[in-house]
N, C-alpha and C positions, 0 to 999 in steps of 0.2 A: 680577754683582753679583744678588744675590738680597733681597728684598723684601715684605712679605703683613702685611695685615690681618687680624685674629683675633678672633669676638665672643666674648666673655666672659659676659656676659649680655645679656638683652633684654627690651622692654617688653613683662608681662603685668598683667593682672588681679593679681594676688598680688605683681609686683616692681615695681619703680619705673624708672626710668633705665636705657636703653642703656648699655653698655660695651661698648667695643674694644680690643685691644690690636694697638701696629703692632709688627714684628719687623725688627730688624735684624741685622746679626750681629756689630756694637757696640755695641748697645743698644735699649732697649724704648722707646715711650711708650704710657702709657696716659690712654684720653677716658672719664673719669666713676669713678666708683671708691664708688658705691652700697654699702650695706651690705650681705654676704656673698661679694663681691666676691672676697674674697680666701678664703674657705673653696668658693667656686668653685672657685677657679684651683687648689687642691688636688684636686679630686676630678675634673676634668677635664684633669692633668696638662701645664696651660698655664703655664712660667715667668714666673716676674717679678723672677729675676735681673736684671743689668743694666738696673735699670730706670730709665729718666734723666731721664725728664720726666711727668709728667701733666696733662691738662688738662680744666677745668673746664666743663659746659655754662654751669652756671648755679648760682654759690654759697649751697646749701641741701643741706641733709640727705638730700634725695631724689638728688642725685649725687655728695656726697662724705661721704655716712654710713663710709661702712667703709675711710676713707682717715686717719683716725686709728690705726687699731688695725693699716692694715697699714703705718704707718710706724714704729710700735713692734718690726714684726716685722722689715722688713727693716733699722730701725737695730740691732736685737738678731745677724742673721747678718751684718754687718759692710756695708751697704750707703751708700756718703758722696756728697754733692757731687749734689743732685735739685734740680730746676725746677718748683714747682708755678706753674700760669698758671691764671688764674680771670680773674671779671669786678672790679666796685667789690665790698669786703667781704670779698676772700679775706685778707686780711694780717688780718682780724680776728679773722675765722671759725679761722684758727690759730692767732693767738697767746691764744684766749682757753680755747684747751687746754690752757696750761699748768699746771692744776690736776690735770690727771694722764698727761701726755706733757712727759716730760723728757728728749732725747738729745742733749745738748749737743757732739757729736763728729760729728753724722751729716753738716752742712752743709747745709739748704733754702737756696736761692732762690724767694722767692715771687713773685710777678710778674703786677702786676694789670693784665689787657687793656683800660686802661679805651678806651671813647667818643668818640672825640673828638684820641686822643690819637696823634699820627703816627709815634711809637714803638711800638705794642702790637702787636709780632707777635713769631716765634718764629722761629731760624734755629741750627742745627746743620751738622755735615759729613754728619745724613743728612735730614732735613727740616727746610722751610719750613713755617709753619706761622698763615696770616690769621685771624683772627678776623673773623665779621661779628656785630654787635650789632644783637638788633630787640630791642620793648618793646611791650607790650600798648596796646589801640586807646584813642586818648584817654589816656596816661599821658606827663606831659611832665617831661624828663626836667632834675633839677633838676642845681646848679651842685656838688655833692659828687660828682655821679655826672661829671662832664665834666669833658676833661684833665687832665691829669699831676696825679696830690693830692702838691704839694709845704709841708700845713700840717704845724703842730708835730703835729700828733693824728697822724698820718702815721708821722714820725719814732721817734713814742715806739713807735707797734705795730712800725714795722721792729727797731728796738731790743730789742724785748720776743723779736718773734720770733729774732733771733739768739742770745737767752739757753736759748731752748730747744731750738733745732735745730742752734745753732750756724751759722756764716758759707761758702756753698760755695766752695769752693774751686777754681779753674780747674786743669784736671788737667795733670798735668807729663807734660813727655815720659817716653816709656817708657825704663828704664835699669832692667837686671838688679837690684835690691836685697836684701841678705842682710835675712833675716823678723824683723822685731822682735819680740820679744815680750811681750805683757802682764803683767801682774804677778797674779799667783794671785788679790790680791782683787778688779781690777780684771775679769777672766773669771764671778770668784762675783756681783760687784755686776752686769752685762749676765744674769746667769741667775736673778735676783730674789734672790741670797743677802742675808743681811743682816749683821754683822758685831758688831754687839750681841753680846760673849759673858757673859750677866745671864741669871739665874738667874727663871721664870717673873713671882714681886710685880718683880721688880726691872724687868724689861721693861713692864710692868703701870703703874710709876710712871714709870718714862722716860716714856709714850708719853702718859700724861697730860701730865705738865709741857710733856710738846713741843706736846699740842694748847694751853697754856694762853700759850704765848707768843705776842707781840704787837708791833708795832712797834719792829720789831727797824729797827739802825740800818740804814742804807744801804750804807756801807763793809763792815759784817760779812757783804751778803748775799754779797760777791764772790769773798771766802776760797776759793779751789782747797781747802784740806781738810776746808771742812765734809762732811755725810757726805750721803747721796743723800735721807735722808728732810729733813735740815733741810733743800737747797738745793730741794727742792720747799715746803717749809710760806712759804721767805723767797721764793718763786718766785708763787705764791700770792698774798701781800700784797699784789702791784704789781697799784692798779687800771687797767682797759682805759679809752680813752676810751668814749663813746658816740657808737652811730652808728645809722643808721637802714635798715630792709629796703628790697632795691632788687625791682625784675622784670623787670630784663635779663638779655637770654636768648644767651648766644652760641655758634653753629653758627662750624665750620674749613673752610678749603679749605686742605688737606696737599698741599703738591709734594715727589716727592721730588728726590735729588739727581741729578747731573747723570752720567751714563752713558757709563762711557770707551766711546771706539771699539773696534770688533774687531781684537786685533792676528793680522795674515797671516804666516802661517810662511815659507809660499810663498816671496812676494815678500823675504822675512827671506833668504831661502836663495840666494833671486838676485844678490843686491846682496853676497852674500862674507861673512853674518853665520852667527855659528853658536851655537846655543842656551847660553844661559845670563845671566852678567850683562852681556852688551849685547841682550839679547831683553828681559831687563828695565829695564835702562836707558830705551830705547823707550816701551814700555808707560807708564815712569813720564811722558813729556816730555820728557826727554831726548836730546842730538843723540850721537852713538856717532861715533867718527872709526878706520876699518878699520886694516889693516896696511898698505897701500897708502901710506894719508894721504887715504885719501875720504873727505867729512863725510856720515854719513846721518843726516837729520832725521827725528823719526815720524810724519808724514802722508804717509814713504812706504811703510811696514809698517802704519802705525794706520790703521783709520777714523775717519770723523768722530765728535767725542763729537755727542752729543743729553740732550735733557730727560727723565727718567723723567715715567712716571705721576701722574695726580693725584687725588685724594678726597675727597668734601667729606660732612660728618657734621655734620648738619642736625638740630637740636632746635625741634620747636616742642609745647613742655607744652600747650596750649590752643587752641582754635579764634578767641581773641579776637590770634591774634600771627599769625597767616595775612596779614594786610591787610600789614600791616613785611617779614613777610619773604618774602613773593612779590613786593614791587615794590621790594627792596632791590639798589641799585646794582651792587653787587657781585658778583650771581652773573650779571646780565646778560649777559660774556663768554662764560658757558659755556651760554648757549641761542637752540635753532636758531628764532632769528624773523630779521625782514629786516634791519633795523639793527643787526644783530650779523655782523662778517663778519671773528672773530676766530675762524680755523679751527686754529692751532695751539692753542690753551685747546682747544676743544669735540674736537676730534683727540683729547688726552692722557686728557680730563676719562674716569676707566676704570672709579670706580666711586663711587657716594651713597648713603650707610647713614642711610636714615628713622625719627630716634627718634621719636615722632608719639603726645602725649597721647590720651583719650579723646575722642571727637567727628571729628579731623581725619584720616585718612583717608576720611573718609567725605565731608569739606565737598569738596564741587565747584570750589572757588578752588582747595586745596592741587591737587588732582587733574587739574585743569585746567596749572597749573604745572609741575607733575612731569612731563608729559608732554611739557612743551616742548624737557628733555633731548634728546640727540642719540640716535640708536638705538639702538647699539652700547654706553652702559653699563651700569653691571649695577645692578641696586636691590635693596636690602637695604629689606624693609616691616616694623620694629619700632613695631609699633602692639598693645595688647589687643585690638583684635577679629581680629586676623589670626593673633596667638601663638600658639600650643596653650596652659593651665596650666598644664604640666607639669612634674614632679616634678624636679627636675635633679640632689637628690643620693640616688641609686638606691640605692645600699651602705648607709644608714640607711634604704631603704624594704624591701630583703629582710632586711634582719635587722630590724626592726622587722615586716613581717607577717609571721620566723616566729618572734617572742614571741606574737603576736595568737593565733597560732594555736591556742597554750596557755593564755592567758585575752586576750578581746575585751573586757574589760574594761576589764583595764588597761593595755593595749598598742592606741595605738588606728592604729590607719594615716591618713598625710596625704589630705587631700583632692589632688586630683590629676583633669586633664580632658586629652584627647587630642585633641578636636575643638575646633575656631575660632571663636569668632561667624559665620565672614564665611567664604569662599570669595576667595582673596587674588586672580581675576580681578576683584571690584567697586573692585579700587582703580585699574586701567588695564588698558589690552589691550597688553600686551608679554612676549616670550618673557624677558625679560630682568629677569621678578620672581621675587626669593626668599627666605623666612622666613627671619633671621635664627639659625637654633638655635645653644645652644651647641656653638662647637668649629668651625663655619661661618669658613675661611677662605680669604679672596679674596687669590690668589697676586698683586700688583702688576707684577714682574719676578724672573727673563728674559721667562715668558711669561704673558703675563694669562690668568688663564682660575678660574675657582669648581672651591672643591675642598673637598665633604661627607666626604670618607674618615674624616673624624676627629672626626665628628659622634654624640654618641652614642645608642643608641636607650632613648627611656625608656618606659617601662613604667606603667601606672595601676596603684593599687590592687588591683584583679579580676585582671588578666594576669599582678599579682605573683606571687597569691596561688597560679597557674597552673605559675609558675618554680619558686616556692618544691617545692609537694608534689609535682609528676611532673618535675625538672632540673633539679635539686643534689641536694650531696651533702647541701642541709638540708629534704630529704622524712625523714630521721630522727625528725626532731623530734615530724611530726604524727602520727606510729605510737605517739606515747607518750602516753595519757590521762590527763587529768588529777584526781590525787587527791580535788580537791576542787571542780566542778564552780562554774564562773564567777557567780553571781547579785546582783544587787544587796540588799544587804541592808537591809530596811524599817527606819528607826528608828536608823540608824546615826550613834548619840552622837560629832559630830567633827567636823571642818574637811575638806574634802574638797581635797585640794592635788595641783595639774599641776605638775608639774616642767617646763618646755619647754626648757631647757639645760641641761646637767650637766657641763658640759667645764668643764677648767678652765686661764688664759691665753688660750690663744686654738682656732680652733673646728679639728675635724677630722672624717674622715671618717665619723664612728658619733656625735660626741656638739660639739651648740653649746657655744658658754658661757652663762654663769649666766643662765636666768631661774625662775624661778617665779609661778603666779598661784593664787590660792585662793579657790573659791567658797561664799561662805557662805552659806546657805539662805534664801530667804527678803529681803534684803537688797540685797546687788550683789558688786563685783570688788576683790581685793584684788591686789597686783603684789609681792614678795619680790625683788629686784635685777631690770634690766632689762638684756644682755646684750645686742650687736648682734645683726640679726635676728630678734630676741623678734618685731616686728609681722608681718614674712613664716614663722615658724611658728605665730604665733597664727590666722594665716588657715586656714592648713590643716588645724590643730587644730583650728580651731573650725566651720572652712568658710564662706565668702567667695566670693559675698555671700549664698549661700544654707546653711544648717546643713550642716554635716560629718553626713552622717548615718552612717559609719562611729564614730561615736563619740554610745555609748548612755550614758554619764553626764553629758554637760554639754549641758543642753538648751537652748541658747545659740548663734548665730551672733556672728560674729565683731565684727557691730554693734552685738547690742543686750549682746555682754558688755562692749566701750568704751564707750558709753553710759551703762551701772551700775555702771562703774569709781568708788572711792570712795576707794583710798589707792595709793600707794607707797611700800616702803621701800626707799632703797639704802643696804645695808651698809657701804660704804668708797667712795673714790673711785678706784679699781682700773679701768682703761677696762673688760674684762673683765665687770666688773657691771653696769653702767650707760650704754656709749653709744648700744643700743635706745630709750633712754627718750623723745630729743626726739624720733624717731621716735612713737612709741606717742603722746607728749604733742601734737607737731604732728594728728595723726588725732583725737585725743581734742575737742579743739580746733574744727577741723572740723565730726566730726558733731554736736557739743552746742550750739556758740554758735549756733545759732536757736531752741533749745529755749524754753520759754515756761511757766518757769520756770527760766534759763540755771541746769545742775548745776553744782557746787563739787566739788573736788578736792584731799584732803591728800596731802600730803607730809611722811617726815620721812626726813630724810637729813642727814649733816653738812654745817655750814655753809656751808662752800666748796662744794659741791652746788648750792645757789640762786646763789653770786655765778658759776658755769658755765655756770648756765637766763637767770641775767639778762642776763651778757656775751654769750651766743647771739643771743639774744631781737633783740639787734641786729638780726642777720644775716637773723633768721623769727620770724614771729606761734606766738607758742606760748601763745598764752591766758594769761600767766603773771597778769593781773588778774582769773582765778578760781582761781586756785591758794593756798590758807592754807598753807604751809612751815612747819614745825616742827622747830629743827636738834635730832639726837637728844641730842645734851647736855643738854636742857632733859627730855629723860625718863627721865635715867640713874640708877638703882640704885647708892646705893652702902649697904657694911654693912662691920664687923668680927667677926662671929661667924657659924657656918655655918646661915643656914637664918633666921634672926630679924633683928630691929631695923634694918631696911632705912630707907634715908629716899632723896627726890628730889630732883636738883637745882630749885630757885627756878621755878617755870614764871614766865613773862611774864601781865602780865594778856590779851597774846595769844594768848599760850602757850595759858593753858586754856581760854581762848575755842574756839579751835582744836580741840581734845584734845574739846572736852563736844562739838564740832560731831561730828570720829569716831563720839567711843562712840554716841551718838543715831542717825550714819547708815548703821553695821555693827551695832548691837547689840552693841557690846562693853561689858565691865565696866572693862579697864584693859589699856594698850598703853605697857609699859616698855619700854628700853632700856639696856645696860653693856658697856662700853668693853671689847672684846678684844685678843686679841695677835696683831698681826698687823701691821697699819699704822699710820700715826695717822690720828685720825679713823677707826677703823674698829671698828664694833657689832653686839652680835648684839641681836635683840629679841624680847619677848615678847608676846602679844594673846592675852586673855582675852576668852572671850562670857558672855554673860548667861544660857545655856543651859549654862554649865560645863562647855565644851572650854576647853583652851588651848594651845597653837601655838606653842612656840621654834623660833628660824630662826636659828644660829647666823656665818654671813655669812662671811668667810674668819678661822681662829684656830688659833691653839694650844691644848691644854688648858688654859682657865685657872679660878680659882676662882669670877672674878666671873660667868661663864657659867654654871655650878655656882647660882650666887648669884641669878642670874637663875628659873631651873629651877625655884626653891623657894621663891622669892619668895611671900606671901600665903599661903604653909600649900598650894598644890594643884600639883601634877606632871603634867606635861607628858601631856596626852593621844597628839602628838606632836613629836616634835624633826629638826627638820629641821637636820642636821650635814654640814658638809664632814665627806670621809673624801679628801683627796687623793692619798695616796701606802698602795702597803702599806706593810703591817710593815718588811719590807728596807730600804725605803728611811728609814727613821726620821731616819740625821741628815741628808738633806735636809729633808725635814719640818722639822725644828727649824729649818735656816739659811734657809729659807725662810718659816717663821713657817705653818706646816700642819699638819693633822691628817693619823695616819695610820687604817687600821681600827679596828684596834684600840681607838686612840684615843677613837673618835669611838663607839665601844661602851662604853666606861668613863666617857666622859661624859654617856650615857642611862643609866646605870646608875647614877652618882651623882645625878642627879637624881629618880628613880625613876621615868623618862618609859617611858608602857605602851605608845608606840612609836616606832621610829626609821625614819626614811628617813633613807639616804646619798646624798651628792650631792658634787655639784664635784671631779671625777674625773680624774689627769693623763691624758695620750697617753701614759705608762706603765702604765698601768692598764686592758686595755681588756676584761679576760673578769667574770666575776662577782666580787667582792673576796672575802676570804679574811681571817680574825681567827687571830689564836692564844690562847687562854686566858688562857698567863700573863702576856704580851703587856699583854693588859687589865688582869690583876690588878697587873700590876708598876707602871700609874699614879697619881701622886699628888702632889698639890696643895698651894699652902701655902695654909693655911688647913683644910685635909680631911684633911689626909694619902692612903691612901688611899681609890681612892673606887670601886672592883669590885663594891663590894656597895651603894652609893647610902648613906644617912644609918644605916638600920635592918641596914647588916653588921657583922660582927664586928671585919672588919677597918678597920669608920671609926676613924677619928684627927679630935679636936674641933683646933681654928685649932694650927697648928705654929709653934711662935714661935719654935723651934729652929731654924730654915731647913731644911725639908725642902722638897725641891723635883719638879719634874714629870718631870723632866730632863736629864741631866750635864750642865756647860760644852760646847763648842764648839769645836771644834780646827778655827780654817780653811783653814792649809795640809793638813790631813789631807780635808778636802772635794771631791770628786769626782764629778760626775757629770753625765750628760748634760741637757743641760735641755730645757724641753718641747717645742723647735722640732724632735728630735729625727726623723727623717724614719719614718714610722708603719712602711713594711715592715719595717726593724730589729725594731722597738718589739714588731710583732708574731710577729716570729720567737721574739724569745726569750717572750713570751704561751706560742706554739706546743712552746718546748724540754722543757716537760713536761705533754705532752700526756693525755688520759683513758684509762682504761682501757681494751682493746681490747674489753674487753665492759664495755658498759655495764649499769649497776645504776641503780635508781630507792630511792632516801632515803628509807627511809619514816617515818613521822614519831617513829615509837621513835629515830631516828637522829638524829635531829634535836634529839631532846626532850635527847639524851645528854648535850649542851655545857651541863651546869648553869650554868653561869655565867653563861649569858642569866637564869634565872630565869624571869619571869612577860614578860619584855620580846618582843617580837613584831618583829625589825628587815626591809626590804625595801633594793634597791638601786633608785634612779632611775635611769629612763632618760628620754628626748627624749620629749615629746609623749604622755606617762602618766597615771594617774589614782591617787590615793591615800586614800582615805577608810581611818579605821581597818581596818571588815571586810576590805578589798583587800588593807595589808598582814599579817590576820592569814593569809589565802590565800596569801598570797605563797612563802609554804615550803614549800607543797607542789608547787613548781614547781619545781624549784631547779632539779631534773635537768634538766628541759626546757629548760628555759632556760641551764643551764650547757653542755649540747650543741648548743643551738643558737648560741650563741656561739661556740664552740669549730670548728664546721663553717664558720660564716660567716668566719672569723680564716683556715683552711685553703684556702679557698677564694677570698679575697683574696690571699692569699699565692701563689697559680698563677695569679691572673690577672695579679696585677703583674711575677712571672719573664715570665709569657709576650706582654706588654705589653714588657718590656727586654728580652727575644730579637728582636723583628721591631719595635718602631715606633725608625722615625728620630729625631735630635732638629733642631733646627734650620737647623744646619751640612750635613742628611745622612748623618751618621753614627751607625751602629747601634753600639752599646752593645755591649764583647764580655764582659762578666761580667752575665748573670744573676743573679736572686735563686734562692740553694736554700735548703728548709728545713733545721731543722738537724738533727740525727741527732736521732730521740725517747728517752725517757728509758725506762726501763725499769717496767713495770708497776706496781714495790713503789713507785714514788718520786710517787705519785700520793697528796697527804695527804687521806684521808675526814674528818680529825678537826679541819681548820679547817669557818669558818664557809662562811655562805650564800653 
């Protein structure tokens, strides 16, 4: 038998709770799933397949912020029948996700391990988990938190949870079955495809009609033939019973399974047995009869079974929990104290993981208590005072460093440090202390030992510069001087847009999910979408607690930016666009609640986003009493002819008050939204400043007339259009099916609005190099009410309202659609990118080469990367840096494939088997295959 404990995430100043993964051959168990856990598992090759159960030490976003996104990913990869355990409010928190999580075939059992409930434990074939509840000083446990919850509200929450995730099924005996095929439509739905075979105008009308539906009959909600969008709409209508936050924290005592005794083949041979079925029967504990009729008992050949090891996962978020924790009698059997004579428990305890909040590790009460455990116990101390604030995403740091050497003003190297605040020796005197770095492993069976062989080497930004310049293929990037010296343009009239996450669907090695901040000079900050881990990335981008000196454009640290935050826009309810908002609102509330006067914050989002916030506020205080909410529908424009006669929905008096306050806070003259073609309640936004600039953000959408209307509204063209460009042109059919835009379609939309600058973002995992466009594909984009938009309103190709039914895309034939989804393996994706490499002799593209693409006219285009800065002058400078950036990205992909191939050749998996087939790059294309006619 073999099982181990693996560190996924440690507690640092930048990240939150500690996450560990317990690995068995037959299953895995995750303890805490904070934001970024999924991306860290990708980065460090930690496997989340066979995930059996998740245990949360606290029901708050610090410990569960990564859980909704991980559940979506696991469900779409076929994971089934999982148990989630936590304290009071667990079921409420999961049911609150009904607005954006709907995976009714997954089968989730949510088990609240409530204090005072004798049945509050977990046990299966691998582990037995005992919860230990603690509360802060002077807290009185309420009746609602104590004992089993059999209330009507609890049954309502469980019923709602069953509709969201389905009911967990007990595993059936393993019998070989013929593989059942799922329908083509089911497969496409899992991958995010839409079944609506309609034209762009019809889609817009259909989505708006769906948005207006309300008070749907309860019986209708349960009809199995409803579309995914309609079912999502219906379940969002369900009202969740109210609850109150609880400060309960759970630590866990985890015992392994009984270890079978060793089989003695010599004893078996002496007894006249032969290897084969008789040996196997004895190992299983069965009697065996020899040919002469002698009955052999298992104990004659098999040694005695023994109990496996024990580890304890302790969570102590603050000093006010120390007294309750250190006096809890559940820990007494493990302590070296006179009144404890339980030698079995003490000898079996092998490992303690200390997940400690600020100030706990230096408290003498806690240090004294920790020293009472047996001397042979291994201690992993995960506390921000001891764990260096290293950047775990080294591949992103590597490519970001290469790009920053080309343009340090645009591409910001994230802040990191390899030095802890205090040496670990200040915790206590022991040779069994270790910092739980990423991928630290402790083997529980068969031989207890610490294994740090998989711990990655994490470089600081300065050390990564040296590595990039002298140690890898990326060094060629630094030998090419930029054609335009990077500099800050004084008087640059326009917004400063900072993409923090630029990936689509799920995080990957190089791009996190959607998030953008906008710095409005002299006023404050804005956030446009806020995907998971936005807070963690912002801390590295801006600097926390001190300012990131490598960021020469934004003169604020993280705390200063959050306290100056005035506006958050959420484009739609897909999880990759808003899961990070909870943590951001929580920290905004913590940082500003003591200010006098207390600042307020405006949120513009779909109405269901506010319902989600209100539901989750029953779990954790978000400061909603200081938030002014505006529904996107209240600021929607509508019009029947291109560029004129726009009207807005009538604002409520409260809405008018909130809009007026927002304009005053940020110096804005207008804030408008429009419905876009993606999913129900999906919107784009236009923000116009009194100084004259205009920013339009598309959110997720197909090319649509509404967004062009928004860009042309009030006769002012966008200074910057921030537009999604999820897929490359050759995947246009996928873009239609998933209601996203291709590269060329995004360019066409900018031309249609007459935008001055276009910033492309929201890239699929299948588009990892600089995007390319085609002139023919741009000119082919055609919209209802606008016709061909490639040249904008003043183009010769422009056509007024297309009453004849002109469309922007052909009908979708679902049966013909086949494409890997966005969870496809990164390695295979990179191979596709490298299949058409750069020419062997790299040539710098001159300004004249770029200008040859006359279709752009005066439009300036740039590609967004995580943790980058773009004012209009930066977008103008970007075209001169394209050759160096393209080379840097190509070299990084080549290097990554080489690293993964080497890892596949040499790294055994958990079962100890080394893969037989390593990844090998495909054959290179000919030099003539490089298409220099394509765009940036």
